C-alpha positions as CSV (number, residue, x, y, z in Angstrom):
1,M,35.0,-22.3,77.4
2,Q,35.5,-24.3,74.6
3,S,32.0,-25.6,73.9
4,N,30.8,-21.7,73.7
5,T,33.3,-21.0,71.0
6,K,33.0,-23.7,69.4
7,G,28.6,-23.1,69.1
8,G,29.9,-19.7,68.3
9,A,32.1,-20.1,65.5
10,E,29.3,-22.7,64.0
11,Q,26.3,-20.1,64.4
12,A,28.9,-17.7,62.4
13,A,29.4,-20.2,59.7
14,N,25.9,-21.1,59.5
15,V,25.2,-17.2,59.1
16,N,27.6,-17.2,56.1
17,V,26.0,-20.0,54.6
18,V,22.7,-18.3,54.6
19,D,24.1,-15.0,53.5
20,Q,26.2,-16.5,50.7
21,K,22.6,-18.4,50.2
22,L,20.6,-15.2,49.9
23,N,23.2,-13.1,47.6
24,E,23.0,-16.1,44.9
25,E,19.2,-16.2,44.9
26,V,19.3,-12.1,44.8
27,K,21.5,-12.6,41.9
28,A,19.7,-15.5,40.1
29,R,16.5,-13.2,40.5
30,G,18.4,-10.3,39.0
31,D,19.6,-12.9,36.5
32,Q,16.3,-13.8,35.7
33,Q,14.6,-10.5,35.5
34,L,17.2,-9.5,33.2
35,Q,16.8,-11.9,30.9
36,L,13.0,-11.3,30.6
37,Q,13.5,-8.0,29.9
38,R,16.0,-9.1,27.2
39,L,13.4,-11.5,25.6
40,A,10.6,-8.6,25.4
41,L,13.3,-6.3,23.9
42,Q,14.3,-9.3,21.2
43,E,10.3,-9.7,20.9
44,E,9.8,-6.2,20.2
45,I,12.3,-5.7,17.6
46,A,11.6,-8.8,16.0
47,G,8.1,-7.5,15.6
48,L,9.2,-3.8,14.4
49,S,11.7,-6.1,11.6
50,R,8.5,-7.7,10.2
51,E,6.7,-4.7,10.1
52,I,9.9,-2.8,8.7
53,E,9.5,-5.9,5.9
54,E,5.9,-5.8,5.2
55,R,6.0,-2.1,4.1
56,R,9.3,-2.8,2.1
57,M,7.0,-5.6,0.2
58,E,4.1,-3.5,-0.1
59,K,6.4,-1.0,-1.8
60,N,7.8,-3.4,-4.1
61,R,4.4,-4.4,-4.7
62,L,3.4,-0.7,-5.6
63,E,6.1,0.0,-7.8
64,S,5.8,-3.4,-9.8
65,E,1.7,-2.2,-10.2
66,I,3.1,0.9,-11.9
67,E,5.2,-0.6,-14.0
68,Q,3.2,-2.9,-15.5
69,L,0.4,0.2,-16.2
70,R,3.3,2.2,-17.9
71,L,4.0,-1.3,-20.1
72,H,0.5,-1.4,-20.5
73,L,-0.1,1.9,-21.7
74,E,3.0,1.5,-24.7
75,L,1.5,-1.4,-25.7
76,S,-2.0,0.3,-26.1
77,E,-0.5,2.7,-28.0
78,A,1.4,0.8,-29.8
79,R,-1.8,-1.0,-31.0
80,D,-3.5,1.7,-31.4
81,S,-1.0,2.9,-34.3
82,D,-0.7,-0.3,-35.7
83,F,-4.7,-0.7,-35.9
84,F,-5.4,2.8,-37.2
85,P,-2.7,3.7,-40.2
86,P,-3.4,6.7,-41.8
87,S,-5.4,6.8,-44.8
88,E,-5.4,4.7,-47.9
89,A,-3.5,6.2,-51.2
90,K,-5.7,8.8,-52.3
91,P,-7.2,6.9,-55.3
92,G,-7.5,10.1,-57.4
93,S,-3.4,10.6,-57.6
94,T,-3.8,7.1,-59.8
95,R,-7.1,7.7,-62.1
96,R,-5.9,9.5,-65.5
97,S,-9.5,11.4,-66.4
98,V,-11.7,10.9,-68.8
99,D,-12.6,14.4,-69.4
100,N,-12.7,17.7,-67.4
101,D,-15.8,16.6,-65.9
102,I,-14.3,13.3,-64.1
103,D,-11.0,16.0,-63.1
104,V,-13.8,18.1,-61.3
105,G,-15.2,14.7,-59.3
106,E,-11.5,13.3,-58.9
107,A,-10.7,16.7,-57.1
108,Q,-14.1,16.3,-55.1
109,V,-12.8,13.1,-54.3
110,R,-9.4,13.8,-53.1
111,A,-11.2,16.5,-50.5
112,V,-13.3,14.0,-49.0
113,D,-9.7,12.1,-48.7
114,E,-8.6,15.0,-46.9
115,L,-11.2,15.8,-44.4
116,E,-11.1,12.0,-43.9
117,T,-7.7,11.6,-42.7
118,E,-7.8,14.7,-40.4
119,N,-10.9,12.7,-38.9
120,V,-8.4,10.2,-38.2
121,D,-5.6,12.5,-36.7
122,E,-7.5,13.9,-34.2
123,Y,-9.8,10.1,-33.1
124,E,-5.9,8.9,-33.1
125,Q,-4.9,12.0,-30.8
126,E,-8.3,12.3,-28.8
127,E,-7.5,8.5,-27.7
128,L,-3.8,8.5,-26.7
129,E,-4.7,11.8,-24.4
130,D,-7.3,9.6,-23.0
131,V,-5.3,6.6,-22.2
132,T,-2.4,8.7,-21.0
133,A,-4.7,10.7,-18.4
134,E,-6.2,7.7,-17.3
135,A,-2.8,5.8,-16.8
136,K,-1.2,9.3,-14.7
137,D,-4.5,8.6,-12.1
138,D,-4.3,5.0,-11.9
139,E,0.2,5.7,-11.2
140,D,-0.7,8.3,-8.7
141,E,-3.0,6.8,-6.6
142,P,-0.4,4.4,-4.9
143,V,1.7,7.0,-4.5
144,E,-0.5,9.5,-3.0
145,Q,-1.6,5.7,-0.5
146,D,2.5,5.2,0.6
147,I,2.5,9.1,1.4
148,D,-1.0,8.7,3.5
149,D,1.0,5.5,5.3
150,E,4.5,7.0,6.2
151,K,2.4,10.6,7.5
152,E,1.1,8.0,10.2
153,E,1.8,9.0,13.3
154,P,4.7,6.9,15.6
155,E,3.4,4.4,18.3
156,E,3.5,5.4,21.7
157,D,5.9,4.0,23.9
158,E,7.4,3.8,27.8
159,S,9.8,7.6,28.3
160,Q,13.2,7.1,29.3
161,E,12.2,8.6,32.8
162,V,9.6,5.7,33.4
163,K,12.1,3.1,32.4
164,E,14.4,4.7,34.8
165,D,11.9,4.8,37.7
166,A,11.1,0.8,37.3
167,A,14.5,-0.4,37.3
168,R,14.9,2.1,40.3
169,S,11.5,0.0,41.7
170,L,12.9,-3.4,40.5
171,Q,16.4,-2.9,42.7
172,L,13.9,-1.3,45.9
173,V,12.0,-4.3,45.9
174,Q,14.6,-6.4,45.6
175,L,17.2,-4.1,48.3
176,I,14.6,-4.1,50.7
177,T,13.6,-8.0,50.3
178,D,17.6,-9.3,51.0
179,A,17.8,-6.6,54.0
180,V,13.9,-8.5,55.0
181,A,15.5,-11.7,54.9
182,R,19.1,-11.0,56.7
183,G,17.3,-8.7,59.3
184,K,14.8,-11.3,60.2
185,A,17.2,-14.3,60.4
186,Q,19.4,-11.3,62.8
187,F,16.2,-10.8,64.8
188,N,15.3,-14.7,65.7
189,R,19.0,-15.3,66.6
190,G,18.4,-12.4,69.4
191,D,21.2,-10.2,67.9
192,K,18.7,-6.8,67.3
193,A,20.8,-4.6,67.8
194,K,22.8,-5.8,64.1
195,C,18.9,-6.3,63.5
196,Y,18.4,-2.6,63.7
197,Q,21.8,-2.0,61.6
198,T,20.4,-3.8,59.0
199,Y,17.0,-2.2,58.8
200,A,18.6,1.5,59.5
201,K,21.5,0.7,56.4
202,C,18.8,-0.6,53.6
203,T,17.0,2.5,54.6
204,E,18.9,5.0,53.7
205,R,20.1,3.4,50.3
206,C,15.8,3.1,49.8
207,I,15.9,6.7,50.4
208,T,18.8,7.7,47.8
209,E,17.1,5.8,45.3
210,L,13.5,7.7,46.5
211,Q,14.9,10.7,45.9
212,A,16.5,9.9,42.7
213,L,13.0,8.8,41.3
214,H,11.3,11.0,38.9
215,D,7.9,10.3,40.2
216,K,7.3,13.4,42.0
217,Q,4.4,11.7,43.9
218,R,6.3,8.5,45.2
219,R,9.8,10.6,46.2
220,Q,7.6,11.9,48.9
221,L,7.9,8.7,50.5
222,A,11.7,9.5,50.9
223,P,11.1,12.3,53.9
224,T,8.5,10.1,55.3
225,L,11.3,6.8,55.3
226,K,13.9,9.6,56.7
227,R,11.6,10.5,59.4
228,V,10.7,7.2,60.7
229,L,14.4,6.5,60.8
230,G,15.1,9.6,63.0
231,E,12.5,8.3,64.9
232,S,13.5,4.7,65.4
233,A,16.6,5.5,66.9
234,R,15.2,6.6,69.6
235,L,12.7,3.4,70.5
236,P,14.0,0.5,72.2
237,P,15.7,-1.9,70.7
238,A,12.8,-4.2,70.5
239,R,10.7,-1.6,68.7
240,G,13.0,-0.3,66.8
241,P,13.6,-2.7,63.8
242,Q,10.0,-3.6,64.1
243,T,9.2,0.5,63.2
244,L,11.5,0.2,60.4
245,R,10.8,-2.9,59.0
246,K,7.1,-2.0,58.6
247,Q,7.8,1.3,57.1
248,L,10.1,-0.9,54.6
249,D,7.2,-2.9,53.7
250,V,5.0,0.0,53.1
251,V,7.8,1.2,50.7
252,R,8.3,-2.1,49.1
253,D,4.6,-2.3,48.5
254,N,4.1,0.6,47.0
255,C,6.9,-0.3,44.6
256,E,5.4,-3.5,43.5
257,E,2.1,-1.9,43.2
258,W,3.9,0.8,40.4
259,L,5.4,-2.3,38.7
260,N,2.3,-4.2,38.3
261,I,0.5,-1.3,36.8
262,R,3.0,-0.7,34.5
263,E,3.1,-4.1,33.6
264,Q,-0.7,-4.1,33.1
265,Q,-0.3,-0.5,31.1
266,A,2.1,-2.6,28.6
267,V,0.5,-5.8,28.1
268,A,-2.5,-2.9,27.1
269,R,-0.5,-1.3,25.0
270,L,0.4,-4.8,23.2
271,A,-2.8,-5.4,22.7
272,E,-3.5,-2.4,21.2
273,R,-0.5,-2.3,19.0
274,N,-2.0,-6.0,17.8
275,A,-5.6,-4.5,17.2
276,R,-4.3,-1.3,15.4
277,N,-1.4,-3.5,12.8
278,E,-5.1,-6.1,12.5
279,A,-7.1,-3.0,11.6
280,K,-4.4,-1.5,9.7
281,A,-3.8,-5.1,7.8
282,A,-7.7,-5.1,6.9
283,A,-7.6,-1.7,5.9
284,A,-4.7,-2.6,3.1
285,A,-6.4,-5.3,2.1
286,I,-9.9,-3.6,1.4
287,R,-8.1,-0.9,0.2
288,K,-6.1,-3.7,-2.4
289,Q,-9.2,-5.0,-3.5
290,Q,-10.6,-1.9,-4.3
291,N,-7.6,-0.4,-6.3
292,L,-8.2,-3.9,-8.5
293,E,-11.9,-3.0,-8.9
294,K,-11.6,0.5,-9.6
295,Q,-8.3,0.0,-12.1
296,Q,-10.6,-2.9,-13.7
297,K,-13.7,-0.4,-13.9
298,T,-11.1,2.2,-15.4
299,E,-10.3,-0.3,-18.3
300,Q,-13.3,-1.7,-19.1
301,K,-14.6,2.0,-19.3
302,R,-11.6,3.1,-21.4
303,E,-12.3,0.0,-23.7
304,D,-16.3,1.5,-23.8
305,K,-14.9,4.4,-24.6
306,S,-12.4,3.1,-27.4
307,H,-14.9,1.1,-28.8
308,H,-17.7,3.6,-29.0
309,K,-15.3,5.8,-30.8
310,K,-13.8,3.1,-33.7
311,K,-17.5,2.5,-34.0
312,K,-18.4,5.9,-34.4
313,F,-14.8,6.7,-36.5
314,R,-16.3,3.2,-38.8
315,E,-19.6,4.7,-39.5
316,T,-17.9,8.4,-40.7
317,K,-15.5,6.5,-43.0
318,A,-18.3,4.5,-44.1
319,K,-19.9,7.3,-44.8
320,A,-16.9,9.2,-46.6
321,D,-16.8,6.3,-48.9
322,R,-20.5,6.1,-50.0
323,V,-20.6,10.3,-50.8
324,K,-17.1,9.3,-52.6
325,I,-18.7,6.3,-54.4
326,S,-21.9,9.1,-55.0
327,Q,-19.7,11.4,-56.5
328,L,-17.9,9.2,-58.8
329,E,-21.0,7.3,-60.0
330,A,-22.7,11.3,-60.7
331,A,-19.0,11.8,-62.9
332,L,-19.2,8.2,-64.3
333,A,-22.6,9.8,-65.6
334,K,-22.0,12.7,-66.5
335,A,-18.8,11.4,-69.1
336,E,-20.8,8.7,-70.3
337,T,-23.9,11.0,-71.4
338,Q,-21.3,13.2,-73.3
339,L,-19.9,10.1,-74.6
340,A,-22.8,9.1,-76.0
341,N,-23.8,13.0,-77.2
342,G,-20.8,13.2,-78.9
343,G,-20.5,9.3,-80.7
344,G,-24.0,10.0,-82.5
345,G,-22.8,13.3,-84.0
346,G,-19.4,12.7,-84.8
347,G,-20.4,9.2,-87.4
348,S,-18.8,6.3,-87.5
349,N,-14.8,7.0,-88.0
350,S,-12.1,4.7,-86.3
351,T,-10.9,7.7,-84.4
352,A,-14.0,8.2,-82.6
353,G,-14.9,4.7,-82.2
354,N,-11.3,4.2,-80.5
355,G,-11.7,7.0,-78.3
356,T,-15.2,5.7,-77.1
357,A,-14.0,2.2,-76.5
358,A,-11.1,3.7,-74.5
359,S,-13.1,5.6,-72.5
360,D,-15.7,2.7,-71.9
361,R,-12.4,0.6,-70.6
362,R,-11.2,3.3,-68.4
363,V,-14.6,4.2,-66.9
364,A,-15.0,0.0,-66.1
365,D,-11.8,-0.3,-64.7
366,M,-12.8,2.7,-62.0
367,E,-16.0,1.4,-61.3
368,K,-14.4,-1.8,-60.4
369,K,-11.5,-0.4,-58.5
370,H,-13.6,1.6,-56.3
371,K,-16.4,-1.4,-55.7
372,K,-13.4,-3.4,-54.8
373,V,-11.9,-0.6,-52.3
374,L,-15.4,-0.4,-50.9
375,E,-15.6,-4.6,-50.3
376,D,-12.5,-4.4,-48.6
377,N,-13.3,-1.6,-46.3
378,E,-16.5,-3.3,-45.4
379,K,-14.8,-6.7,-44.7
380,A,-12.3,-4.5,-42.7
381,A,-14.9,-3.1,-40.6
382,K,-17.1,-6.3,-39.9
383,K,-13.7,-7.5,-38.9
384,E,-13.1,-5.1,-36.4
385,V,-16.7,-5.4,-35.1
386,A,-16.0,-8.8,-34.8
387,A,-13.0,-8.4,-32.4
388,L,-14.5,-5.2,-30.6
389,T,-17.4,-7.5,-29.7
390,Q,-14.9,-10.5,-28.4
391,Q,-12.8,-7.7,-26.0
392,L,-15.8,-6.4,-24.9
393,Q,-17.0,-10.0,-23.7
394,A,-13.5,-10.6,-22.1
395,A,-13.5,-7.9,-20.6
396,Q,-17.1,-8.4,-18.7
397,K,-16.0,-11.6,-18.1
398,A,-13.1,-10.5,-15.7
399,S,-15.2,-7.4,-14.1
400,Q,-17.7,-10.6,-13.3
401,E,-14.9,-12.4,-12.1
402,L,-13.1,-9.5,-10.3
403,Q,-16.8,-8.6,-8.4
404,E,-17.0,-12.6,-7.3
405,Q,-13.5,-11.9,-5.7
406,T,-14.3,-9.0,-4.1
407,S,-17.5,-9.5,-2.4
408,A,-15.4,-13.3,-1.3
409,L,-12.4,-11.2,0.4
410,Q,-15.3,-8.7,1.7
411,K,-16.7,-11.8,3.5
412,E,-13.5,-13.5,4.5
413,L,-12.6,-9.7,6.1
414,G,-16.1,-9.0,7.7
415,V,-16.9,-6.7,6.0
416,A,-20.6,-5.8,5.5
C-alpha cells in the first residue's frame, strides 16, 4: 500500500515537473516570438526614419540651390548695371559753337546721343526681363518636383484586422501544441479521461478564438470543431481523445499555413518596397542630373543671348559714333569754307586774323576730342569682345565637363 502511494506521489511529481517544463517552454517560445515581432517593428521604424531624413536632406538641398540661383540673378543684375552705365555726357553740351552751322551740327549730334541713350535703356530692360524670367523658371522646377514627390501614394501595409488574426493564430497554435503535449502524456499513462478533458478544454478555447477571427472562411472551422466536440463525447474513452486531437491538428495546420502565407506576403512586400526605393533613388539621381544639365544649358543659352545682344549693342553704338563723326566733319568743313571765304573778302586786318586763328584752334580741339572719344570707344569694344570670348569659352568648357559627368552617371545607373 505504501509502495503504491509512493509511486503515485512520484508520478504526480513527474507530471508537475513535465507541466512546469512545458509551461516554461511555452513561455520561452512566446517571449521569442514577441522579441522577433519587436525587432521587425524596430527595423521598419528605422527604415521610415531614414527615409524621412533623406527627404529632409533633399528638401534642404533644393532650397540651397534656389537661394544660389537668386544670388546669381542679383549678381548678374549688378554686373550688367556696372558694365553698361548710362551713355557719356553729350559732347555738344561742352562745345562752343564756331558759327550757326556748327550749332546745327551739334543739335544733330545731341539727337543721335539721345537715341543712343534710349537704345541702351531698352537693351538693359530687355536683358533684365530675360534673366528674371529664366531664373523664375529654374526656381519653379524643383518646387514642382517636391510637390510631385509629396503626392505619391502611401505604401500599403497589413490592416489591423490581419494583425489581430495573426495574433490569434499564433495563440491557437501555441494552445493546441501545449494541449497535445499534455494530453499525449496523460494518454500514454493510461489516464484517457484526463486526456479527453484536456483536449475538450482546448477545443472550447479554440472555438472561442476561431469565432473571433475576421477571416470569414477561417471562422467556418469553429462550427466543425464544435460538432466534433459533441460527437466525441458519445464515443468510447479510447476514441474520443483521438477524434478531438485529429480535429485540433487540422485547426493547427490551418493556422500554421495561414501564418506561413502571411510571412511570405510580408517578405514580398519588403522586397517590393526595397525595389521601389531603389527605383526612386535612381530616378531622383537621374532627375537631379537632368536638372543640372538643363540649368547649365539655360545658363549657357542666356550667356549666348547676352553676348549676341551686347555685340549688337556695340555695333549700334559704333554706327551712331560714325554718324556723329560724319556730321561733325561736315559741320567743320562747312565752317572752314565759310571762314576761308570771309577771310579772303575782308582784308588782312588783325581782328579777322585773330578770329580765324581762334576758330581754327576750336575746330582742331573739337576734332582731337572726338577722335580720342572714338579711339576710347574702339578700345572698350575690343576689351568687351575679348572678355565675352573668354566667358563663352569657359561656359563651353563647363558644359563639356557636365556632359561627361552626365554620361558617367548614366553608365553607373545603367541608363541606356
